[in-house]
MDAnalysis code that builds the backbone (N, CA, C; Angstrom):
import MDAnalysis as mda
import numpy as np

u = mda.Universe.empty(627, n_residues=209, atom_resindex=np.repeat(np.arange(209), 3), trajectory=True)
u.add_TopologyAttr("name", ["N", "CA", "C"] * 209)
u.add_TopologyAttr("resid", np.arange(1, 210))
u.add_TopologyAttr("resname", ["MET", "SER", "GLU", "ARG", "PRO", "TYR", "SER", "PRO", "SER", "CYS", "ASP", "ARG", "ASN", "ARG", "GLU", "PRO", "ILE", "LEU", "ALA", "VAL", "LEU", "LEU", "LYS", "TYR", "PHE", "ALA", "ASP", "ARG", "ARG", "ARG", "VAL", "LEU", "GLU", "VAL", "GLY", "SER", "GLY", "THR", "GLY", "GLN", "HIS", "ALA", "VAL", "HIS", "PHE", "ALA", "ALA", "ALA", "MET", "PRO", "TRP", "LEU", "ARG", "TRP", "GLN", "CYS", "ALA", "ASP", "GLN", "ALA", "GLU", "TYR", "LEU", "PRO", "GLY", "ILE", "ARG", "LEU", "TRP", "LEU", "ASP", "ASP", "ALA", "GLY", "LEU", "PRO", "ASN", "THR", "PRO", "PRO", "PRO", "LEU", "GLU", "LEU", "GLU", "ALA", "VAL", "ALA", "THR", "PRO", "THR", "PRO", "GLY", "PHE", "GLU", "PRO", "PRO", "PRO", "ARG", "SER", "ALA", "ALA", "GLU", "VAL", "GLY", "PHE", "ASP", "ALA", "ALA", "PHE", "SER", "ALA", "ASN", "THR", "LEU", "HIS", "ILE", "MET", "GLY", "TRP", "PRO", "GLN", "VAL", "HIS", "GLY", "PHE", "PHE", "ALA", "GLY", "LEU", "ASP", "ALA", "ALA", "LEU", "ALA", "ASP", "GLU", "ALA", "THR", "VAL", "ALA", "VAL", "TYR", "GLY", "PRO", "PHE", "ASN", "TYR", "GLY", "GLY", "GLU", "PHE", "SER", "SER", "ASP", "SER", "ASN", "ARG", "GLU", "PHE", "ASP", "GLY", "TRP", "LEU", "LYS", "ALA", "ARG", "ASP", "PRO", "ALA", "SER", "GLY", "VAL", "ARG", "ASP", "PHE", "GLU", "ALA", "VAL", "ASP", "ALA", "LEU", "ALA", "ALA", "GLN", "ILE", "GLY", "LEU", "ARG", "LEU", "ILE", "GLU", "ASP", "VAL", "ALA", "MET", "PRO", "ALA", "ASN", "ASN", "ARG", "CYS", "LEU", "ILE", "TRP", "ARG", "ARG", "GLN", "ALA"])
u.atoms.positions = np.array([
    [27.337, 8.652, 19.288],
    [25.208, 9.052, 18.726],
    [24.368, 9.967, 18.931],
    [23.839, 10.771, 18.929],
    [22.475, 11.137, 19.713],
    [21.614, 10.906, 20.276],
    [21.268, 10.664, 21.138],
    [19.836, 9.512, 21.955],
    [18.788, 10.238, 21.308],
    [17.563, 8.657, 20.748],
    [16.437, 9.151, 20.231],
    [15.754, 9.878, 21.521],
    [14.441, 10.691, 21.291],
    [13.802, 11.428, 22.130],
    [12.891, 10.113, 22.592],
    [12.529, 10.537, 23.775],
    [11.363, 8.293, 24.089],
    [10.474, 9.402, 25.044],
    [9.070, 8.791, 24.136],
    [8.349, 9.413, 25.209],
    [7.493, 8.068, 25.756],
    [6.989, 7.874, 26.885],
    [6.485, 6.658, 27.602],
    [5.026, 6.717, 27.241],
    [4.642, 7.855, 26.664],
    [2.766, 7.397, 26.232],
    [2.786, 6.881, 25.176],
    [4.008, 7.402, 24.183],
    [3.429, 7.076, 22.923],
    [3.402, 5.299, 22.658],
    [4.277, 4.557, 23.605],
    [4.651, 3.184, 23.827],
    [3.213, 2.554, 24.776],
    [2.718, 3.296, 25.080],
    [1.668, 2.873, 26.207],
    [-0.287, 2.876, 25.183],
    [0.269, 4.012, 24.172],
    [-1.436, 3.809, 23.743],
    [-1.101, 3.879, 21.851],
    [-0.112, 3.352, 21.481],
    [0.074, 2.837, 20.221],
    [-0.229, 1.762, 19.740],
    [-0.648, 0.806, 20.708],
    [-1.285, -0.083, 19.986],
    [-3.086, -0.036, 19.924],
    [-3.652, -0.116, 20.872],
    [-5.211, 0.873, 20.675],
    [-5.121, 2.204, 19.358],
    [-4.319, 3.064, 19.284],
    [-4.353, 3.927, 18.110],
    [-4.412, 3.264, 17.213],
    [-3.091, 1.811, 16.657],
    [-3.310, 1.141, 15.635],
    [-4.057, 0.723, 15.057],
    [-4.756, -0.466, 16.844],
    [-6.245, -0.681, 16.704],
    [-7.039, -0.290, 14.976],
    [-7.264, 1.497, 15.765],
    [-8.232, 2.117, 15.411],
    [-7.720, 2.026, 13.675],
    [-6.424, 2.705, 13.525],
    [-5.765, 2.958, 12.373],
    [-5.511, 2.062, 11.338],
    [-6.138, 0.959, 12.120],
    [-6.115, -0.553, 10.910],
    [-7.248, -0.791, 10.074],
    [-8.049, -0.375, 10.573],
    [-9.503, -0.318, 10.305],
    [-9.500, 0.804, 9.361],
    [-9.323, 1.883, 9.681],
    [-9.791, 2.810, 9.087],
    [-8.636, 3.743, 8.369],
    [-8.049, 3.025, 7.758],
    [-6.096, 3.250, 7.337],
    [-5.983, 2.299, 5.804],
    [-6.610, 1.603, 5.548],
    [-6.628, 0.343, 5.408],
    [-6.452, 0.143, 3.454],
    [-7.934, 1.343, 3.554],
    [-7.843, 1.349, 1.918],
    [-7.158, 2.843, 1.321],
    [-6.065, 3.519, 2.411],
    [-5.497, 4.919, 2.239],
    [-3.879, 4.227, 2.119],
    [-3.259, 5.480, 1.444],
    [-2.205, 5.456, 0.464],
    [-0.774, 6.466, 1.116],
    [-1.870, 7.849, 1.197],
    [-0.562, 8.978, 1.489],
    [-1.393, 9.296, 3.035],
    [-0.170, 9.288, 4.131],
    [-0.909, 9.862, 5.400],
    [0.078, 10.847, 5.437],
    [-0.353, 12.074, 5.993],
    [0.185, 13.348, 6.457],
    [-0.079, 13.114, 8.078],
    [0.978, 12.842, 8.640],
    [1.077, 12.944, 10.570],
    [1.574, 14.516, 10.934],
    [0.037, 15.404, 11.360],
    [0.524, 16.448, 11.881],
    [1.054, 16.166, 13.421],
    [2.298, 16.805, 13.542],
    [2.777, 17.237, 14.946],
    [3.679, 15.498, 15.817],
    [3.937, 15.412, 14.851],
    [4.576, 13.826, 14.993],
    [5.743, 13.719, 16.463],
    [6.058, 15.264, 17.111],
    [6.683, 14.859, 18.506],
    [7.858, 14.214, 17.883],
    [7.788, 13.045, 19.045],
    [9.643, 11.954, 19.170],
    [9.793, 11.338, 17.185],
    [8.361, 11.244, 16.848],
    [8.609, 9.935, 15.568],
    [8.663, 8.560, 16.197],
    [8.196, 8.401, 17.480],
    [8.229, 6.822, 17.669],
    [6.920, 6.173, 17.160],
    [5.878, 7.332, 17.069],
    [3.739, 6.430, 16.335],
    [4.250, 6.441, 14.648],
    [5.802, 7.445, 13.998],
    [5.617, 7.137, 12.491],
    [5.876, 5.569, 12.200],
    [6.643, 5.443, 12.784],
    [8.153, 4.187, 13.274],
    [7.117, 3.074, 13.528],
    [6.097, 2.551, 13.745],
    [5.179, 1.882, 14.764],
    [4.313, 1.606, 13.730],
    [3.687, 2.928, 13.073],
    [2.540, 3.073, 12.384],
    [3.053, 2.037, 10.915],
    [3.929, 2.690, 10.845],
    [4.520, 2.718, 9.198],
    [5.023, 1.466, 9.032],
    [5.879, 0.751, 10.473],
    [5.820, -0.757, 9.980],
    [5.077, -1.421, 9.862],
    [3.419, -1.294, 10.936],
    [2.459, -1.810, 10.839],
    [1.917, -2.059, 9.448],
    [1.726, -0.557, 8.704],
    [1.078, -0.481, 7.503],
    [1.750, -0.236, 6.166],
    [2.358, -1.227, 5.670],
    [3.146, -0.733, 4.866],
    [3.450, -0.457, 3.341],
    [1.448, -0.354, 3.562],
    [1.235, -0.258, 2.545],
    [0.533, 1.539, 2.203],
    [1.360, 2.130, 3.176],
    [0.933, 3.526, 3.523],
    [2.801, 4.105, 3.329],
    [2.515, 5.960, 2.959],
    [3.277, 6.426, 2.572],
    [3.495, 7.009, 4.042],
    [3.892, 6.758, 5.028],
    [3.333, 7.820, 6.295],
    [4.491, 9.211, 6.478],
    [3.959, 10.110, 6.266],
    [4.485, 11.975, 6.045],
    [5.008, 12.252, 7.247],
    [5.616, 12.627, 8.778],
    [5.822, 12.939, 9.349],
    [5.756, 14.672, 8.966],
    [5.300, 15.606, 9.885],
    [5.451, 16.919, 9.883],
    [5.616, 17.700, 11.727],
    [6.160, 18.575, 12.080],
    [6.416, 18.732, 13.011],
    [7.023, 20.462, 12.613],
    [7.352, 20.918, 13.885],
    [8.032, 22.052, 14.257],
    [9.074, 22.118, 14.162],
    [10.308, 23.163, 13.435],
    [11.357, 22.586, 13.049],
    [12.549, 21.626, 14.447],
    [12.031, 22.031, 15.570],
    [12.768, 21.790, 16.906],
    [12.825, 20.251, 17.004],
    [11.634, 19.414, 16.175],
    [11.692, 18.052, 16.589],
    [12.076, 17.769, 15.359],
    [12.323, 18.067, 14.482],
    [12.538, 16.936, 13.449],
    [13.912, 16.441, 13.467],
    [15.408, 16.753, 13.648],
    [16.181, 16.324, 14.542],
    [16.084, 15.069, 15.090],
    [15.039, 14.470, 16.434],
    [15.127, 13.274, 16.929],
    [13.870, 12.611, 16.304],
    [12.935, 13.226, 15.301],
    [11.921, 12.636, 14.460],
    [13.026, 11.511, 13.304],
    [13.836, 12.500, 12.905],
    [14.825, 11.798, 11.795],
    [15.470, 10.674, 12.730],
    [16.296, 10.825, 13.786],
    [16.730, 9.770, 14.463],
    [16.065, 8.978, 14.308],
    [15.389, 8.225, 14.862],
    [13.821, 7.180, 14.704],
    [13.656, 6.671, 13.752],
    [13.431, 7.828, 12.681],
    [13.173, 7.166, 11.064],
    [14.479, 6.679, 10.539],
    [15.832, 7.502, 10.857],
    [16.925, 6.857, 10.453],
    [17.035, 5.298, 10.825],
    [17.013, 4.638, 11.970],
    [17.058, 4.291, 12.864],
    [16.342, 2.775, 12.050],
    [14.918, 3.216, 12.252],
    [13.812, 2.094, 11.774],
    [14.553, 1.769, 10.133],
    [14.814, 2.580, 9.033],
    [14.930, 1.966, 7.819],
    [13.845, 1.931, 7.099],
    [12.890, 2.505, 7.240],
    [11.657, 1.788, 6.404],
    [11.476, 2.433, 5.302],
    [11.101, 1.699, 4.285],
    [10.985, 2.639, 3.088],
    [9.816, 3.033, 2.654],
    [9.345, 3.398, 3.821],
    [7.317, 4.196, 3.596],
    [7.405, 5.333, 4.803],
    [9.011, 5.939, 5.226],
    [8.553, 6.984, 5.754],
    [9.432, 8.171, 5.380],
    [9.217, 8.916, 4.308],
    [10.131, 9.705, 3.358],
    [10.722, 10.889, 5.004],
    [11.420, 11.621, 4.523],
    [12.151, 12.854, 5.557],
    [10.954, 13.691, 6.152],
    [11.492, 13.850, 7.787],
    [10.019, 15.238, 7.555],
    [9.679, 15.862, 7.540],
    [8.795, 16.717, 7.340],
    [8.089, 18.125, 7.057],
    [8.421, 18.900, 8.148],
    [8.984, 20.343, 8.068],
    [8.632, 21.181, 8.865],
    [7.158, 21.919, 8.703],
    [6.797, 21.854, 9.854],
    [4.921, 22.582, 9.715],
    [4.683, 22.932, 11.067],
    [4.021, 23.782, 10.763],
    [4.002, 24.076, 12.344],
    [1.774, 25.142, 12.070],
    [1.070, 24.637, 13.231],
    [-0.150, 24.824, 12.391],
    [-0.192, 26.506, 12.911],
    [-0.316, 27.335, 12.453],
    [-0.837, 29.153, 12.784],
    [-2.213, 29.689, 13.051],
    [-2.491, 30.682, 13.566],
    [-3.194, 30.860, 13.311],
    [-4.018, 31.583, 11.971],
    [-2.674, 32.333, 11.207],
    [-2.794, 32.439, 9.842],
    [-1.869, 31.601, 8.852],
    [-2.777, 30.477, 8.688],
    [-1.984, 29.484, 7.430],
    [-0.852, 30.212, 6.848],
    [0.549, 29.331, 7.031],
    [1.564, 30.328, 5.917],
    [1.880, 29.206, 4.940],
    [2.074, 29.499, 3.335],
    [2.350, 28.549, 2.395],
    [3.214, 27.013, 2.979],
    [3.653, 27.612, 4.605],
    [4.585, 26.010, 4.482],
    [3.810, 25.305, 5.404],
    [2.622, 25.316, 5.397],
    [1.569, 23.896, 5.748],
    [1.170, 23.263, 4.304],
    [1.863, 23.811, 3.098],
    [1.220, 23.254, 2.007],
    [2.077, 21.518, 1.874],
    [0.973, 20.906, 1.443],
    [1.621, 19.828, 1.088],
    [2.915, 19.862, 0.099],
    [4.017, 18.792, 0.283],
    [5.308, 18.774, -1.269],
    [5.103, 19.109, -2.180],
    [5.493, 19.683, -3.181],
    [5.388, 19.375, -4.733],
    [5.176, 17.943, -4.643],
    [3.792, 17.563, -5.553],
    [3.636, 15.989, -6.226],
    [3.752, 16.088, -7.221],
    [3.017, 14.986, -7.900],
    [3.297, 14.932, -9.662],
    [1.490, 15.049, -9.902],
    [1.455, 15.321, -10.929],
    [0.044, 15.546, -11.636],
    [-1.262, 14.182, -11.367],
    [-0.590, 13.387, -11.131],
    [-1.188, 11.797, -10.765],
    [-1.754, 11.626, -9.403],
    [-1.068, 12.520, -8.308],
    [-1.835, 12.357, -7.050],
    [-2.261, 13.896, -6.769],
    [-3.080, 13.706, -6.323],
    [-4.303, 15.088, -5.235],
    [-4.264, 15.281, -4.135],
    [-2.899, 14.791, -3.230],
    [-2.748, 15.201, -2.338],
    [-2.923, 14.254, -0.865],
    [-2.720, 14.453, 0.388],
    [-2.961, 13.206, 1.295],
    [-4.707, 12.926, 1.876],
    [-3.936, 11.088, 1.193],
    [-5.510, 10.766, 1.661],
    [-5.766, 10.554, 2.930],
    [-5.298, 10.813, 3.560],
    [-5.450, 10.428, 5.013],
    [-4.434, 11.361, 5.942],
    [-4.895, 11.880, 7.280],
    [-4.403, 12.584, 8.155],
    [-4.374, 12.010, 9.877],
    [-3.233, 12.705, 10.518],
    [-3.263, 11.426, 11.770],
    [-2.510, 13.047, 12.642],
    [-3.663, 12.551, 14.005],
    [-2.537, 13.380, 14.994],
    [-2.961, 12.834, 16.177],
    [-2.046, 12.924, 17.346],
    [-2.185, 12.268, 18.497],
    [-1.786, 13.726, 19.725],
    [-2.593, 13.636, 20.568],
    [-2.201, 14.354, 21.606],
    [-1.421, 15.815, 21.133],
    [-2.002, 16.724, 20.160],
    [-1.769, 18.277, 19.746],
    [-2.820, 19.243, 20.338],
    [-4.205, 18.812, 19.784],
    [-5.072, 19.906, 19.758],
    [-5.021, 20.279, 21.120],
    [-4.900, 19.787, 22.028],
    [-5.118, 20.477, 23.854],
    [-3.625, 21.334, 23.880],
    [-2.753, 21.126, 22.954],
    [-1.529, 21.722, 23.590],
    [-1.115, 23.009, 23.103],
    [-1.957, 22.793, 21.668],
    [-2.250, 24.856, 21.213],
    [-3.149, 25.086, 21.673],
    [-2.914, 26.781, 21.064],
    [-3.910, 27.898, 21.318],
    [-5.539, 27.759, 20.751],
    [-6.528, 27.821, 20.661],
    [-7.468, 27.993, 20.472],
    [-7.147, 28.344, 18.198],
    [-6.969, 29.599, 18.270],
    [-6.348, 30.029, 17.217],
    [-5.841, 28.947, 16.007],
    [-4.881, 28.426, 17.097],
    [-3.743, 27.479, 16.420],
    [-4.756, 26.005, 15.868],
    [-5.385, 25.739, 16.368],
    [-6.442, 24.682, 16.490],
    [-7.419, 24.833, 14.817],
    [-7.767, 26.115, 15.060],
    [-8.259, 26.630, 13.343],
    [-7.066, 26.545, 12.294],
    [-5.708, 27.331, 13.143],
    [-4.792, 27.132, 11.615],
    [-4.974, 25.699, 11.306],
    [-5.055, 24.982, 12.238],
    [-4.716, 23.530, 12.172],
    [-5.772, 23.039, 10.670],
    [-7.045, 23.013, 10.968],
    [-7.988, 22.455, 10.145],
    [-7.561, 23.125, 9.196],
    [-7.677, 24.467, 8.941],
    [-7.038, 25.377, 7.921],
    [-6.111, 24.871, 6.809],
    [-4.687, 24.375, 7.438],
    [-3.395, 23.925, 6.863],
    [-4.257, 22.462, 6.337],
    [-5.448, 21.473, 6.883],
    [-5.685, 20.588, 6.385],
    [-6.506, 20.171, 4.740],
    [-6.925, 21.596, 4.954],
    [-8.271, 21.404, 4.003],
    [-7.010, 22.100, 2.687],
    [-6.125, 22.501, 3.146],
    [-4.836, 22.625, 2.083],
    [-4.255, 21.343, 1.524],
    [-4.179, 20.606, 2.672],
    [-3.067, 19.536, 1.818],
    [-4.164, 17.841, 1.914],
    [-5.237, 18.154, 1.894],
    [-5.802, 16.863, 2.051],
    [-6.504, 16.395, 0.538],
    [-6.258, 15.332, -0.039],
    [-7.435, 14.951, -1.143],
    [-8.622, 14.742, -0.813],
    [-9.843, 14.962, -1.743],
    [-10.965, 14.907, -2.053],
    [-11.271, 13.460, -0.942],
    [-12.263, 12.972, 0.156],
    [-12.454, 11.330, 0.238],
    [-11.296, 11.032, 1.512],
    [-10.772, 12.153, 1.632],
    [-9.694, 11.884, 2.823],
    [-10.151, 11.665, 3.904],
    [-9.427, 10.686, 4.860],
    [-9.866, 9.914, 6.043],
    [-9.022, 10.930, 7.063],
    [-9.133, 11.410, 8.202],
    [-8.899, 12.191, 9.477],
    [-9.219, 11.551, 10.794],
    [-7.758, 11.049, 11.364],
    [-7.763, 10.636, 12.472],
    [-7.199, 11.696, 13.274],
    [-7.626, 11.815, 14.603],
    [-7.130, 12.486, 15.734],
    [-7.462, 11.864, 16.638],
    [-6.295, 11.699, 17.385],
    [-6.402, 11.273, 19.372],
    [-6.183, 11.968, 20.089],
    [-7.174, 12.319, 21.280],
    [-6.517, 13.064, 22.436],
    [-7.969, 12.807, 23.861],
    [-7.335, 14.230, 24.482],
    [-8.847, 13.829, 25.457],
    [-9.932, 14.753, 24.821],
    [-10.868, 15.013, 24.894],
    [-12.135, 15.944, 24.446],
    [-13.091, 16.022, 26.025],
    [-13.785, 17.406, 25.678],
    [-14.876, 17.418, 26.614],
    [-16.081, 17.341, 25.751],
    [-17.152, 16.706, 26.435],
    [-18.499, 16.598, 25.911],
    [-19.550, 17.736, 26.275],
    [-19.820, 18.435, 25.626],
    [-21.229, 19.339, 26.366],
    [-21.095, 20.174, 27.796],
    [-19.472, 20.938, 27.127],
    [-18.670, 21.666, 27.681],
    [-18.477, 21.426, 29.352],
    [-18.125, 19.560, 29.340],
    [-18.428, 18.747, 31.097],
    [-16.608, 17.367, 30.486],
    [-16.370, 17.913, 31.747],
    [-14.759, 16.944, 31.340],
    [-15.334, 15.195, 32.027],
    [-15.379, 15.005, 30.696],
    [-15.360, 13.437, 31.040],
    [-14.723, 12.220, 31.759],
    [-14.428, 12.785, 32.616],
    [-13.367, 12.206, 34.090],
    [-12.636, 13.472, 35.206],
    [-12.144, 12.632, 35.879],
    [-11.492, 13.404, 37.014],
    [-10.450, 13.750, 36.527],
    [-9.825, 12.404, 35.959],
    [-8.460, 12.730, 35.246],
    [-7.710, 14.158, 34.255],
    [-9.500, 14.445, 33.075],
    [-8.974, 15.015, 32.206],
    [-9.228, 16.362, 33.515],
    [-9.989, 16.635, 33.833],
    [-9.870, 17.918, 34.552],
    [-8.787, 18.364, 35.745],
    [-8.491, 17.429, 35.752],
    [-6.925, 17.597, 36.512],
    [-6.047, 18.132, 35.329],
    [-5.751, 17.073, 34.395],
    [-5.039, 17.438, 33.236],
    [-4.899, 18.450, 32.361],
    [-6.350, 19.238, 32.736],
    [-6.708, 21.077, 32.013],
    [-6.186, 21.315, 32.749],
    [-6.203, 21.676, 33.859],
    [-5.363, 21.940, 35.309],
    [-3.641, 22.649, 34.623],
    [-3.248, 21.072, 34.495],
    [-1.997, 21.363, 34.643],
    [-1.905, 21.978, 32.790],
    [-2.678, 21.574, 32.456],
    [-2.076, 22.034, 31.111],
    [-1.898, 23.908, 30.709],
    [-3.200, 24.485, 31.518],
    [-3.523, 25.627, 31.445],
    [-2.253, 26.809, 32.409],
    [-1.718, 25.727, 33.240],
    [-1.268, 26.229, 34.864],
    [0.530, 26.133, 33.538],
    [0.805, 25.721, 33.070],
    [2.024, 25.864, 31.708],
    [1.680, 26.653, 30.440],
    [0.467, 26.658, 29.787],
    [0.262, 27.397, 29.042],
    [-1.133, 27.985, 28.891],
    [-1.644, 29.193, 29.645],
    [-3.047, 29.254, 29.802],
    [-3.782, 29.170, 28.153],
    [-3.649, 29.348, 27.128],
    [-3.890, 29.643, 26.093],
    [-3.912, 27.715, 25.249],
    [-3.626, 26.773, 26.535],
    [-3.924, 25.383, 26.022],
    [-4.782, 24.974, 27.123],
    [-5.823, 23.343, 26.535],
    [-6.294, 22.826, 27.454],
    [-6.999, 21.986, 26.461],
    [-7.925, 21.255, 27.195],
    [-9.100, 20.043, 26.619],
    [-9.910, 20.781, 25.476],
    [-9.955, 20.798, 24.670],
    [-10.633, 20.949, 23.738],
    [-11.992, 20.464, 23.940],
    [-13.252, 21.234, 23.567],
    [-14.959, 20.681, 23.933],
    [-14.850, 20.121, 22.311],
    [-15.379, 18.974, 22.195],
    [-15.803, 18.012, 20.477],
    [-16.587, 18.731, 19.871],
    [-17.883, 19.163, 20.559],
    [-18.432, 20.150, 19.618],
    [-17.795, 20.941, 18.879],
    [-17.177, 22.093, 19.296],
    [-16.157, 23.028, 18.726],
    [-15.434, 22.628, 17.746],
    [-15.004, 21.534, 18.345],
    [-13.494, 20.449, 17.068],
    [-14.230, 20.413, 15.813],
    [-15.368, 19.411, 16.250],
    [-16.259, 19.376, 15.164],
    [-17.251, 19.903, 14.200],
    [-17.507, 21.180, 14.645],
    [-17.427, 22.251, 13.989],
    [-16.457, 23.044, 12.737],
    [-14.932, 22.811, 13.552],
    [-14.005, 23.369, 12.975],
    [-14.207, 22.063, 11.303],
    [-14.034, 20.900, 12.123],
    [-13.726, 20.006, 10.818],
    [-14.797, 20.101, 10.140],
    [-16.002, 20.449, 9.787],
    [-16.970, 20.169, 9.070],
    [-16.678, 21.281, 8.349],
    [-16.281, 21.988, 8.425],
    [-16.189, 23.957, 7.416],
    [-15.086, 23.613, 6.699],
    [-14.247, 22.418, 6.861],
    [-13.835, 22.055, 5.722],
    [-14.018, 20.392, 5.494],
    [-15.822, 20.317, 5.130],
    [-16.195, 19.099, 4.393],
    [-15.560, 17.916, 4.957],
    [-15.406, 17.838, 5.975],
    [-14.902, 16.604, 7.185],
    [-16.196, 16.624, 7.576],
    [-16.952, 14.970, 7.876],
    [-18.078, 14.622, 8.432],
    [-17.628, 13.427, 9.257],
    [-17.969, 13.559, 10.688],
    [-17.281, 12.737, 11.711],
    [-18.367, 10.921, 11.237],
    [-17.107, 10.299, 11.322],
    [-18.076, 8.571, 11.095],
    [-17.696, 7.442, 12.229],
    [-16.875, 8.114, 13.124],
    [-16.717, 7.517, 14.364],
    [-15.784, 8.044, 15.524],
    [-16.239, 7.647, 16.989],
    [-16.057, 8.565, 18.045],
    [-15.795, 7.448, 18.796],
    [-14.456, 7.091, 18.625],
    [-13.910, 5.567, 19.491],
    [-13.284, 6.261, 20.945],
    [-14.177, 5.507, 22.112],
    [-13.704, 5.609, 23.175],
    [-12.164, 4.490, 23.439],
    [-10.739, 5.327, 24.353],
    [-9.660, 4.978, 24.050],
    [-9.307, 4.690, 25.263],
    [-8.568, 3.761, 25.954],
    [-7.932, 4.090, 27.598],
    [-7.401, 5.340, 28.372],
    [-7.650, 5.622, 29.218],
    [-6.888, 6.746, 30.013],
    [-7.749, 7.741, 29.600],
    [-9.560, 7.803, 29.406],
    [-10.076, 8.480, 28.979],
    [-9.992, 9.085, 27.576],
    [-9.187, 8.867, 26.701],
    [-8.947, 9.261, 25.290],
    [-10.030, 8.853, 24.143],
    [-10.294, 9.837, 23.114],
    [-11.030, 9.362, 22.409],
    [-10.025, 9.347, 20.844],
    [-10.305, 8.559, 19.598],
    [-10.330, 8.219, 18.317],
    [-11.315, 9.123, 17.888],
    [-11.461, 10.101, 17.420],
    [-11.723, 10.468, 16.187],
    [-11.724, 10.469, 14.536],
    [-12.633, 9.669, 14.358],
    [-12.592, 9.449, 12.595],
    [-13.327, 10.808, 11.983],
    [-12.541, 11.488, 10.772],
    [-13.607, 12.120, 10.257],
    [-12.902, 11.432, 8.561],
    [-13.925, 12.067, 8.275],
    [-14.291, 11.544, 6.403],
    [-14.930, 12.943, 5.786],
    [-13.704, 13.350, 4.608],
    [-13.876, 14.097, 3.328],
    [-15.341, 14.087, 2.669],
    [-15.981, 15.045, 2.562],
    [-16.943, 15.036, 1.620],
    [-16.552, 14.848, -0.519],
    [-16.427, 14.308, -0.637],
    [-15.740, 14.562, -2.597],
    [-16.741, 15.701, -2.810],
])
């Protein structure tokens, strides 16, 4: 039997993130998780919020590990993961799966620790893809570190940014204002910016009808 992938940070941050999602996803039904990674967040959040259909999505290389977590959990509200990649020019692969006429896209999206891993063109692609996948009045929650006013919010985030750039010069901690501007272009309005442990944030947007 294959070993499931494991991320210690997922275990550390899952409860603080869940506390935020319980508030903002209480009236949601279909969630698209962009960048599901190991799949740990998906099984934890889907188990805690059984009224949600939690749709995992990530690059092809991560799908086998995600499937292991989903299969082991055996939850009724976690369909098979979708292959998805945020690209500079969005492709049809980023579209939501086929749905009935009664459904109007995902009414929520979640992503954790993704925007600082992508290059900036891919961050544009992330929001362009959400534009195609989200229903009117959808809620979007994004977790991770952010700069404000062009400044790092902590020494640890500055060091993390240096580590990211040494690994991939296109990556790095993103400026909140620039990310919020991309969100606004697809009709998302920030409704809360929640301080999280370890100098992270959870940004909550609501799409305007």
